[in-house]
TORKOL-4160 file (C-alpha; in steps of 0.2 Angstrom, whole numbers, padded with zeros to 4 digits, m for minus):
293
<pt num="1" X="0165" Y="0023" Z="0027"/>
<pt num="2" X="0171" Y="0039" Z="0035"/>
<pt num="3" X="0187" Y="0038" Z="0026"/>
<pt num="4" X="0179" Y="0036" Z="0009"/>
<pt num="5" X="0167" Y="0050" Z="0012"/>
<pt num="6" X="0180" Y="0062" Z="0017"/>
<pt num="7" X="0191" Y="0057" Z="0002"/>
<pt num="8" X="0177" Y="0059" Z="m0010"/>
<pt num="9" X="0169" Y="0075" Z="m0002"/>
<pt num="10" X="0186" Y="0084" Z="m0004"/>
<pt num="11" X="0182" Y="0096" Z="0010"/>
<pt num="12" X="0188" Y="0114" Z="0008"/>
<pt num="13" X="0192" Y="0123" Z="0024"/>
<pt num="14" X="0181" Y="0138" Z="0018"/>
<pt num="15" X="0167" Y="0128" Z="0011"/>
<pt num="16" X="0149" Y="0125" Z="0015"/>
<pt num="17" X="0143" Y="0107" Z="0018"/>
<pt num="18" X="0127" Y="0099" Z="0023"/>
<pt num="19" X="0125" Y="0082" Z="0031"/>
<pt num="20" X="0107" Y="0078" Z="0027"/>
<pt num="21" X="0106" Y="0063" Z="0039"/>
<pt num="22" X="0116" Y="0069" Z="0054"/>
<pt num="23" X="0112" Y="0055" Z="0066"/>
<pt num="24" X="0123" Y="0056" Z="0081"/>
<pt num="25" X="0136" Y="0067" Z="0072"/>
<pt num="26" X="0150" Y="0056" Z="0067"/>
<pt num="27" X="0152" Y="0062" Z="0049"/>
<pt num="28" X="0147" Y="0080" Z="0054"/>
<pt num="29" X="0161" Y="0080" Z="0067"/>
<pt num="30" X="0174" Y="0075" Z="0055"/>
<pt num="31" X="0169" Y="0088" Z="0042"/>
<pt num="32" X="0168" Y="0101" Z="0055"/>
<pt num="33" X="0186" Y="0097" Z="0060"/>
<pt num="34" X="0192" Y="0101" Z="0043"/>
<pt num="35" X="0184" Y="0118" Z="0041"/>
<pt num="36" X="0192" Y="0135" Z="0045"/>
<pt num="37" X="0180" Y="0149" Z="0040"/>
<pt num="38" X="0168" Y="0136" Z="0032"/>
<pt num="39" X="0152" Y="0130" Z="0038"/>
<pt num="40" X="0143" Y="0113" Z="0040"/>
<pt num="41" X="0124" Y="0110" Z="0043"/>
<pt num="42" X="0117" Y="0094" Z="0050"/>
<pt num="43" X="0099" Y="0088" Z="0047"/>
<pt num="44" X="0090" Y="0075" Z="0056"/>
<pt num="45" X="0071" Y="0072" Z="0059"/>
<pt num="46" X="0075" Y="0062" Z="0075"/>
<pt num="47" X="0077" Y="0074" Z="0090"/>
<pt num="48" X="0085" Y="0061" Z="0101"/>
<pt num="49" X="0099" Y="0059" Z="0088"/>
<pt num="50" X="0102" Y="0078" Z="0087"/>
<pt num="51" X="0103" Y="0079" Z="0105"/>
<pt num="52" X="0117" Y="0066" Z="0105"/>
<pt num="53" X="0126" Y="0075" Z="0090"/>
<pt num="54" X="0125" Y="0091" Z="0100"/>
<pt num="55" X="0135" Y="0083" Z="0114"/>
<pt num="56" X="0147" Y="0076" Z="0103"/>
<pt num="57" X="0150" Y="0093" Z="0094"/>
<pt num="58" X="0153" Y="0103" Z="0110"/>
<pt num="59" X="0170" Y="0108" Z="0105"/>
<pt num="60" X="0161" Y="0120" Z="0092"/>
<pt num="61" X="0150" Y="0128" Z="0105"/>
<pt num="62" X="0162" Y="0141" Z="0110"/>
<pt num="63" X="0161" Y="0159" Z="0103"/>
<pt num="64" X="0175" Y="0156" Z="0090"/>
<pt num="65" X="0167" Y="0142" Z="0082"/>
<pt num="66" X="0148" Y="0145" Z="0085"/>
<pt num="67" X="0145" Y="0148" Z="0067"/>
<pt num="68" X="0154" Y="0133" Z="0060"/>
<pt num="69" X="0141" Y="0120" Z="0065"/>
<pt num="70" X="0122" Y="0121" Z="0064"/>
<pt num="71" X="0110" Y="0107" Z="0068"/>
<pt num="72" X="0092" Y="0107" Z="0062"/>
<pt num="73" X="0078" Y="0095" Z="0065"/>
<pt num="74" X="0071" Y="0092" Z="0048"/>
<pt num="75" X="0069" Y="0079" Z="0035"/>
<pt num="76" X="0082" Y="0078" Z="0021"/>
<pt num="77" X="0068" Y="0080" Z="0009"/>
<pt num="78" X="0067" Y="0099" Z="0014"/>
<pt num="79" X="0085" Y="0102" Z="0010"/>
<pt num="80" X="0082" Y="0117" Z="m0001"/>
<pt num="81" X="0070" Y="0125" Z="0011"/>
<pt num="82" X="0083" Y="0123" Z="0025"/>
<pt num="83" X="0097" Y="0130" Z="0014"/>
<pt num="84" X="0086" Y="0145" Z="0010"/>
<pt num="85" X="0081" Y="0148" Z="0028"/>
<pt num="86" X="0099" Y="0148" Z="0034"/>
<pt num="87" X="0104" Y="0160" Z="0020"/>
<pt num="88" X="0117" Y="0148" Z="0013"/>
<pt num="89" X="0120" Y="0153" Z="m0006"/>
<pt num="90" X="0125" Y="0136" Z="m0012"/>
<pt num="91" X="0134" Y="0121" Z="m0005"/>
<pt num="92" X="0151" Y="0114" Z="m0009"/>
<pt num="93" X="0145" Y="0096" Z="m0004"/>
<pt num="94" X="0130" Y="0086" Z="0002"/>
<pt num="95" X="0131" Y="0070" Z="0011"/>
<pt num="96" X="0117" Y="0057" Z="0015"/>
<pt num="97" X="0119" Y="0041" Z="0024"/>
<pt num="98" X="0102" Y="0033" Z="0022"/>
<pt num="99" X="0105" Y="0019" Z="0035"/>
<pt num="100" X="0095" Y="0018" Z="0051"/>
<pt num="101" X="0106" Y="0025" Z="0065"/>
<pt num="102" X="0113" Y="0013" Z="0079"/>
<pt num="103" X="0104" Y="0024" Z="0092"/>
<pt num="104" X="0088" Y="0020" Z="0084"/>
<pt num="105" X="0092" Y="0001" Z="0082"/>
<pt num="106" X="0099" Y="0000" Z="0100"/>
<pt num="107" X="0085" Y="0009" Z="0109"/>
<pt num="108" X="0072" Y="m0005" Z="0112"/>
<pt num="109" X="0057" Y="0006" Z="0116"/>
<pt num="110" X="0059" Y="0014" Z="0098"/>
<pt num="111" X="0053" Y="m0003" Z="0091"/>
<pt num="112" X="0065" Y="m0004" Z="0076"/>
<pt num="113" X="0073" Y="m0021" Z="0080"/>
<pt num="114" X="0066" Y="m0038" Z="0084"/>
<pt num="115" X="0080" Y="m0042" Z="0096"/>
<pt num="116" X="0070" Y="m0035" Z="0111"/>
<pt num="117" X="0051" Y="m0036" Z="0116"/>
<pt num="118" X="0046" Y="m0018" Z="0112"/>
<pt num="119" X="0031" Y="m0007" Z="0106"/>
<pt num="120" X="0027" Y="m0008" Z="0087"/>
<pt num="121" X="0033" Y="0010" Z="0084"/>
<pt num="122" X="0047" Y="0013" Z="0072"/>
<pt num="123" X="0045" Y="0031" Z="0069"/>
<pt num="124" X="0061" Y="0041" Z="0066"/>
<pt num="125" X="0052" Y="0057" Z="0071"/>
<pt num="126" X="0042" Y="0053" Z="0087"/>
<pt num="127" X="0029" Y="0066" Z="0082"/>
<pt num="128" X="0024" Y="0058" Z="0066"/>
<pt num="129" X="0007" Y="0050" Z="0066"/>
<pt num="130" X="0009" Y="0033" Z="0058"/>
<pt num="131" X="0016" Y="0018" Z="0068"/>
<pt num="132" X="0021" Y="0000" Z="0064"/>
<pt num="133" X="0006" Y="m0005" Z="0075"/>
<pt num="134" X="m0006" Y="0005" Z="0064"/>
<pt num="135" X="0000" Y="m0005" Z="0049"/>
<pt num="136" X="0002" Y="m0022" Z="0058"/>
<pt num="137" X="m0015" Y="m0022" Z="0067"/>
<pt num="138" X="m0026" Y="m0012" Z="0055"/>
<pt num="139" X="m0020" Y="m0013" Z="0037"/>
<pt num="140" X="m0029" Y="m0026" Z="0026"/>
<pt num="141" X="m0021" Y="m0043" Z="0022"/>
<pt num="142" X="m0018" Y="m0038" Z="0003"/>
<pt num="143" X="m0012" Y="m0021" Z="0008"/>
<pt num="144" X="0000" Y="m0029" Z="0020"/>
<pt num="145" X="0006" Y="m0042" Z="0008"/>
<pt num="146" X="0009" Y="m0029" Z="m0006"/>
<pt num="147" X="0020" Y="m0019" Z="0006"/>
<pt num="148" X="0031" Y="m0033" Z="0011"/>
<pt num="149" X="0034" Y="m0039" Z="m0007"/>
<pt num="150" X="0036" Y="m0022" Z="m0015"/>
<pt num="151" X="0046" Y="m0013" Z="m0002"/>
<pt num="152" X="0057" Y="m0028" Z="0004"/>
<pt num="153" X="0056" Y="m0041" Z="m0009"/>
<pt num="154" X="0048" Y="m0053" Z="0004"/>
<pt num="155" X="0044" Y="m0068" Z="m0007"/>
<pt num="156" X="0033" Y="m0076" Z="0008"/>
<pt num="157" X="0023" Y="m0059" Z="0009"/>
<pt num="158" X="0006" Y="m0067" Z="0007"/>
<pt num="159" X="0009" Y="m0081" Z="0019"/>
<pt num="160" X="0016" Y="m0068" Z="0032"/>
<pt num="161" X="0001" Y="m0056" Z="0029"/>
<pt num="162" X="m0011" Y="m0070" Z="0032"/>
<pt num="163" X="m0002" Y="m0076" Z="0047"/>
<pt num="164" X="m0002" Y="m0058" Z="0054"/>
<pt num="165" X="m0020" Y="m0055" Z="0051"/>
<pt num="166" X="m0025" Y="m0071" Z="0060"/>
<pt num="167" X="m0014" Y="m0068" Z="0075"/>
<pt num="168" X="m0021" Y="m0050" Z="0078"/>
<pt num="169" X="m0019" Y="m0041" Z="0089"/>
<pt num="170" X="0000" Y="m0042" Z="0087"/>
<pt num="171" X="0006" Y="m0036" Z="0104"/>
<pt num="172" X="0024" Y="m0031" Z="0102"/>
<pt num="173" X="0040" Y="m0033" Z="0091"/>
<pt num="174" X="0043" Y="m0050" Z="0099"/>
<pt num="175" X="0026" Y="m0057" Z="0095"/>
<pt num="176" X="0027" Y="m0050" Z="0077"/>
<pt num="177" X="0044" Y="m0058" Z="0074"/>
<pt num="178" X="0037" Y="m0075" Z="0080"/>
<pt num="179" X="0022" Y="m0074" Z="0069"/>
<pt num="180" X="0033" Y="m0070" Z="0054"/>
<pt num="181" X="0046" Y="m0084" Z="0058"/>
<pt num="182" X="0032" Y="m0096" Z="0059"/>
<pt num="183" X="0024" Y="m0091" Z="0042"/>
<pt num="184" X="0040" Y="m0092" Z="0032"/>
<pt num="185" X="0045" Y="m0107" Z="0022"/>
<pt num="186" X="0060" Y="m0116" Z="0028"/>
<pt num="187" X="0074" Y="m0114" Z="0015"/>
<pt num="188" X="0089" Y="m0122" Z="0023"/>
<pt num="189" X="0101" Y="m0111" Z="0033"/>
<pt num="190" X="0096" Y="m0093" Z="0033"/>
<pt num="191" X="0109" Y="m0079" Z="0035"/>
<pt num="192" X="0096" Y="m0066" Z="0040"/>
<pt num="193" X="0083" Y="m0067" Z="0054"/>
<pt num="194" X="0066" Y="m0073" Z="0046"/>
<pt num="195" X="0058" Y="m0056" Z="0051"/>
<pt num="196" X="0072" Y="m0045" Z="0044"/>
<pt num="197" X="0062" Y="m0040" Z="0028"/>
<pt num="198" X="0046" Y="m0038" Z="0037"/>
<pt num="199" X="0053" Y="m0026" Z="0049"/>
<pt num="200" X="0062" Y="m0017" Z="0035"/>
<pt num="201" X="0046" Y="m0014" Z="0025"/>
<pt num="202" X="0037" Y="m0008" Z="0040"/>
<pt num="203" X="0051" Y="0005" Z="0044"/>
<pt num="204" X="0050" Y="0011" Z="0026"/>
<pt num="205" X="0032" Y="0013" Z="0026"/>
<pt num="206" X="0031" Y="0021" Z="0043"/>
<pt num="207" X="0044" Y="0034" Z="0039"/>
<pt num="208" X="0039" Y="0036" Z="0021"/>
<pt num="209" X="0057" Y="0033" Z="0017"/>
<pt num="210" X="0055" Y="0031" Z="m0002"/>
<pt num="211" X="0044" Y="0047" Z="m0004"/>
<pt num="212" X="0057" Y="0057" Z="0006"/>
<pt num="213" X="0072" Y="0050" Z="m0004"/>
<pt num="214" X="0063" Y="0054" Z="m0020"/>
<pt num="215" X="0061" Y="0072" Z="m0015"/>
<pt num="216" X="0079" Y="0073" Z="m0009"/>
<pt num="217" X="0085" Y="0067" Z="m0025"/>
<pt num="218" X="0075" Y="0079" Z="m0035"/>
<pt num="219" X="0079" Y="0095" Z="m0024"/>
<pt num="220" X="0097" Y="0093" Z="m0020"/>
<pt num="221" X="0106" Y="0097" Z="m0037"/>
<pt num="222" X="0099" Y="0115" Z="m0036"/>
<pt num="223" X="0108" Y="0117" Z="m0019"/>
<pt num="224" X="0125" Y="0113" Z="m0025"/>
<pt num="225" X="0138" Y="0124" Z="m0033"/>
<pt num="226" X="0146" Y="0119" Z="m0050"/>
<pt num="227" X="0159" Y="0106" Z="m0045"/>
<pt num="228" X="0150" Y="0102" Z="m0028"/>
<pt num="229" X="0150" Y="0084" Z="m0023"/>
<pt num="230" X="0135" Y="0074" Z="m0018"/>
<pt num="231" X="0138" Y="0058" Z="m0008"/>
<pt num="232" X="0124" Y="0045" Z="m0004"/>
<pt num="233" X="0126" Y="0029" Z="0006"/>
<pt num="234" X="0112" Y="0017" Z="0004"/>
<pt num="235" X="0109" Y="0000" Z="0012"/>
<pt num="236" X="0096" Y="m0010" Z="0003"/>
<pt num="237" X="0092" Y="m0013" Z="m0015"/>
<pt num="238" X="0077" Y="m0002" Z="m0017"/>
<pt num="239" X="0086" Y="0013" Z="m0010"/>
<pt num="240" X="0102" Y="0010" Z="m0021"/>
<pt num="241" X="0091" Y="0008" Z="m0036"/>
<pt num="242" X="0082" Y="0024" Z="m0033"/>
<pt num="243" X="0099" Y="0033" Z="m0031"/>
<pt num="244" X="0107" Y="0025" Z="m0046"/>
<pt num="245" X="0092" Y="0029" Z="m0058"/>
<pt num="246" X="0091" Y="0047" Z="m0051"/>
<pt num="247" X="0110" Y="0050" Z="m0054"/>
<pt num="248" X="0109" Y="0042" Z="m0072"/>
<pt num="249" X="0093" Y="0053" Z="m0076"/>
<pt num="250" X="0102" Y="0069" Z="m0069"/>
<pt num="251" X="0117" Y="0065" Z="m0079"/>
<pt num="252" X="0107" Y="0063" Z="m0095"/>
<pt num="253" X="0099" Y="0080" Z="m0091"/>
<pt num="254" X="0116" Y="0088" Z="m0089"/>
<pt num="255" X="0114" Y="0092" Z="m0071"/>
<pt num="256" X="0127" Y="0081" Z="m0063"/>
<pt num="257" X="0142" Y="0070" Z="m0068"/>
<pt num="258" X="0143" Y="0052" Z="m0060"/>
<pt num="259" X="0160" Y="0050" Z="m0052"/>
<pt num="260" X="0158" Y="0032" Z="m0046"/>
<pt num="261" X="0154" Y="0021" Z="m0061"/>
<pt num="262" X="0155" Y="0007" Z="m0049"/>
<pt num="263" X="0148" Y="0007" Z="m0032"/>
<pt num="264" X="0160" Y="0009" Z="m0017"/>
<pt num="265" X="0158" Y="m0004" Z="m0004"/>
<pt num="266" X="0166" Y="m0005" Z="0014"/>
<pt num="267" X="0183" Y="m0014" Z="0016"/>
<pt num="268" X="0184" Y="m0031" Z="0024"/>
<pt num="269" X="0192" Y="m0022" Z="0039"/>
<pt num="270" X="0177" Y="m0010" Z="0041"/>
<pt num="271" X="0165" Y="m0024" Z="0040"/>
<pt num="272" X="0174" Y="m0034" Z="0053"/>
<pt num="273" X="0174" Y="m0019" Z="0065"/>
<pt num="274" X="0156" Y="m0014" Z="0061"/>
<pt num="275" X="0146" Y="m0028" Z="0054"/>
<pt num="276" X="0131" Y="m0016" Z="0051"/>
<pt num="277" X="0142" Y="m0008" Z="0037"/>
<pt num="278" X="0142" Y="m0024" Z="0026"/>
<pt num="279" X="0127" Y="m0019" Z="0015"/>
<pt num="280" X="0133" Y="m0001" Z="0012"/>
<pt num="281" X="0134" Y="0005" Z="m0006"/>
<pt num="282" X="0141" Y="0023" Z="m0009"/>
<pt num="283" X="0138" Y="0033" Z="m0025"/>
<pt num="284" X="0145" Y="0050" Z="m0029"/>
<pt num="285" X="0140" Y="0063" Z="m0041"/>
<pt num="286" X="0147" Y="0081" Z="m0045"/>
<pt num="287" X="0136" Y="0096" Z="m0050"/>
<pt num="288" X="0139" Y="0102" Z="m0068"/>
<pt num="289" X="0140" Y="0120" Z="m0073"/>
<pt num="290" X="0125" Y="0120" Z="m0085"/>
<pt num="291" X="0130" Y="0137" Z="m0092"/>
<pt num="292" X="0147" Y="0131" Z="m0097"/>
<pt num="293" X="0141" Y="0114" Z="m0103"/>
């Protein structure tokens, strides 16, 4: 949804912007190319993604543009700390694309996908402690079932948790996907792979995604100038619900104004070109000048 992002962000050539989930730098590059004296900062906790983003942004490494783009390995929950450390007074716009990156999905050894036989890892930050293996092979049956139901709305959570515990040790992603598929009730033709929700719940838990998002939603308004735009793209119902409720609460408190009364979704053309975009939901808010309100 690059076109929609740029349209709603309203990039000013002299402005300051922050891409809170830079990934391999697609949005970041597009923003940077619209700047003259402005600046854009890209955050990501995945060092491998940032390395690719740095290659993609090589045109800004010369002396003329060296202050235009800054990449920082950090979680987006620390947005206020990063802005302070970089001496950025206030931002004209903040973007967060909450989807898992193609790099992570398409790197088998990261363990994010059931398409390959890979280790049960799923860490966005390779230095973090918790892995999917820790959860799958060591959490109790009830704790595992609750995770699947609460984080991914998996209606067969108890059957899956029971099957996983009985099959331990689960060796790898392929083994897990097979166990999950065997445990789920047959419900006719399924659009999603039987293990989709299980892998989603594990990824959310391993990376503390909901906790990180909650902190990001709480801390971002204070980093924006009055009139600054805040764009969030989410990809599953729990994420989108958190964003929606946070925007509504901040609007009631007089901190932001919601600009998208209805969510913005990708066009059919984009979905056909990039099927992974099909579940994207974009919401936009604008910082309000509390003193003038």
